[in-house]
N, C-alpha and C positions, 0 to 999 in steps of 0.2 A: 376696571371690567363691563367688561358690555352686557349688558340684562339683555338676556332671552322673552316673550311674554309665556303667561304660565297657562296654563291649559284651560283654566277658564277663560282666558284674556283671549284664547287664539280663538275660542267658539262664541264669544263675543262678535269679534272680528268677522267673524265669517257668516255666524250671523247679520251684521252689520252691510257684510258684503249679499247679501240675498235681498236687502231689507230695500238698498239700491237698488238693485237693479229692478225691480218692483217696484220704484218709482220711478225709473228711469220707463221702462213700458206704461206707467199709467202719464207720461208726462208725453210720448209719444202718440198713442191716442189721443189725448188733448189735442197736441197739434195737428193729428190726422196723418201720421209717417205710417205705412204700412209696414212692419218687420214679420220676416218668412222667420223661419225657425234656424235654416243656417245660418240669417243673417244675425240672427238671438246668440249664438253659441260661438260668431266668430266673435260678437260685440261682447259677449263676456269675457271670451279670452283674453281679451284684448286691456277690460277695465281690470281684473284681476290683477295683475301686476300693477297697477298704478294704484289700486287701492291700498296692495297688503305693502305697498313699500311707504304709504303712510302710517303704519306698525310698526313698521321697524323691520321686513322682512330681509332690509340688508343685511344685518347681523347674523341672519342662518345662511346669505349666504357666502361670504365673502368666505376666503382661502379655500373654494372646491374645486377640484379639481374641469376643466370644461367646460368652471360657467361660462365663459365670452360663446365658444360651440351651442349651448345648450340655449340661450337667449338668442341666439340667433335661427334656431330650429323653432322655438317653441314660436316667432312672427312671426315664421316665413306658415306653420302650420295653422294661426289663425288666420291666413289669408284665405290659405287652400280650404279648409275648413266651408268658407265664402263662398270662393270661386267654381269650385268643382261639382258640388252640387248642382247650383244654377246652370252650369253653363256660362259660366264669367270668367274663366280663368286667360289671364293676357301672360305668355311669356315678357315682353317688354316691363310690366308690372312688377313678375314675380320676380326675376333677376335685381332691376332697379332698386327693390326696396331690402332686399336681403345683401343687394352686394355694400351698399351703404351700410346699413347694421354692422356687418362682415367687416367691412374699412373703417369705422367708428373703434371697432374693436383693438383692429392692429394697429391704431393709432396709436390709439388710450397706453396699449400693453409698453409702450418702450419709453410712455408719457414719464417728465420727471417727476419723481413721486414727492417732491416738496412745494413746488411752483410749476405756475400754470409756466406752459410755454407755447411759440407757434403753432405745438398740434394739437392743444385746446381750441389755441382759435379759428384753424382747419375746420375742427370737428364743428362749432358752432357755425360756422359758414355754411357748410356742409347741410344739417341742421334746417336751421333756418331759410336758406335757401328752397330747402324740399318740403318743407311747409309753408313756406310763404308764395311762391310762384307758383303752386298746385300742382306738380310735375305728376302725383301720383290721384288724382283724384276720380280718374276713373278706375280706379283698381273695387274700389266699391260704389258700382254707380246705385246706389239707392238713394231718390227722392229724402232730404232730409237726415241722411248719416254721410253729406259730407267730409266731416270731421274723423273717421275712422284711420286716415291716413297718420292725423296729426297724430291722433290717441298712442301707433304704433311707434313712433317716434319718439313721442315724449317715454312711450317703456325704454324704450332704447338709452336713453338719454340717462333717465335716473337709473339706468343698470351702471352705470356706464361710469355716471360722478357720484352713486354710491356704493357699488361693490367694485367693479373694474379697476378707477383712480379715485379714489375717495379725496374731496377737496377740502368737506368740513363746511360748514354752516350753509350749508342753503338751506335748510328749515323747513323742508318737505316735512311736512306731521298733520295727520289731522284727528291727534288726538286736541279740541277744539280747547282754548283758553281763554278765561273773562278780557285779558287785554288783547289778546287779537280780537276781538271784535267793539271794544272801547276802542283799540287804533286805527284798525279799520273803516271806521265809523264816523270818526275825529278827523281824516284824511277828506274822507268823501265830501264831508262838515265844510272842510276848507277850500278844495278846491270845487263845489256847488257855484258860489257868487262869482270865479271868473267863468267858469264855462258857460255859465248862463248869458254874463252881460257881453261878453268877447264870442260865442256860439251867438248870439241874434244881431252882433256887430257883424260878422263878417254872412252873415245867412246860412250860414252851417244848420243850426237849430229849427224847427219847425214845430211850435204849438198843437198839438193833438187834441179836440176836443172832444175827450174820452175817458170816465173815467176809470175807467179798467178794474178791475179787479182782484181783491187777493190770493184767488186759485193763480191768475192770469201771471199777477207779479213774482209768487214765489215758485210757481213752473219754472218762466224762463230764466229767473235769477238760480235757480238749483241746474239748470242745464249750462247756463251762462258761466256758473263758477265751477264749473268739472273738465268744460269742452273748451272754451275759451280764458279765462283768467286764469286758474294754475294751470295749465300750460304755456300762456306766455309770461307769467310771472316768474314761471321756474326758471324761461328762457332767458329773459334778460334780467329779474333778479336775481335770482338764485344760485344762477350760477356766469350768467356776464357781469355784472355790477358786483359779483363775491368776486371774482376774478380778479376785474379791474381793480377794484376799489384797493387790492394789496399794490398792485405797480406804481399808483398817485394817489391813489386817500379817496373815502369815500367822496369828497365832495366834488371833486371832477368827475369821478367814475359816475356818479348818479347823473351832472350835464350831460355826457357824454352816451350814456347809455339811450336816456330821456330823448337825447337827439335821434338817435340811431332808432327806437322804439315806436316815435311819430315818421319816421319817412320809410317802416314799415308797414306803415299805413297805406303808403301813398296810392295805391291801385286799387283800395276800398270804396266801394260804391260808384268809379267813376271806369270809362276807360281811358283815360289819360291819366294826368298827376294830378292827384285831389288834394293841393295843396292848402284847401280849409282843415281835411281830417289831417295833415300831418301836423300842420301847429296846432289842433285840440289835444293830439294824441300825447305832441311830445309836453304841453305841458303839462296831461293830463299826469304823464310815468312820470313827471317829477312827485307827486304826490302819493303813485304808486312805493315808487321808491322810499320816499321819506317812509312810508307805512312799513316796507320789510326793514328798511336800518333800524326801526325803533326797538325792532326786537330780534332781528334777523328769524322771523318768522313767515313764509309764504301764504299762510291762511288767514295773514292781516292785511298783504298786501292785497289777497287775490278779494277778500270781502270789500275790497276801497274799490278796487276795478268792476267787480262782476256787481254794485250794483250800481255805478257811475254807467256803466255796458247796459241792466235793464230798465234805467228811470227812460235812458234814452231813447232805448227804444219803444218803447209802451207809448211817452208824453211827448217827446223830442224832436225823434228822427225825418 
């Protein structure tokens, strides 16, 4: 039987959500990002399901009629709350995002309930291309908040694979365990010497002569965890590696998804094909995948991912 959170646990989750909002408000101020009230409300609406799914929201939503339509309306409202008061509404952005979310829900409504099929791969392709090629970057034209469309599609993906068509074994859970930290930091330490030697040899890494600060590292790590690491780990490990491993085995699936993870970074930090980034990201993907496979928990791989990215951005970029 599926267990639901008690009233006290629900209160703790809600309190944690507002504490997280306060943390992100502080991070925004630290990085000199100005957040208008409409932007803050829109952000909170997009963050709420993301946070709640980490504490088992899917257990309350499964079996409710009209849920797929409800998530389409909810995510559309999160955009409208931002766009209408500030005169930033764009029909192409609105129709594009709602159309993609609607298409995902329709595709998965007819998917094989037991095994991933072509519909799942099509859904992953739609989500991946929409985010990676930044088709909807102009939906929230706010400096420092370019990740809002990604957050919208993360919400759609979570609803799709936790509620509408649950595949199991994703490991999306914000209840931190001791082994999440041990596994995540272990894989970070395993990857570090490889990254340093190869990164400097390829002229990808460059040492910054700055000591940084605990506050800078903490703020950067928290932002990276929620808006870079967890969304990417959900897509590449929780969904892609999870489904592919059922067809070709975890070893080969790890190799395929790591290569695709590397290729997904082809256009980062350059106008052309950034082959150095692709190589380093593909190797990093092996260690992120190892962290996820160890316990099938996204927090473990996301800790590895966020730590790698934060160390790189402060001292080695």
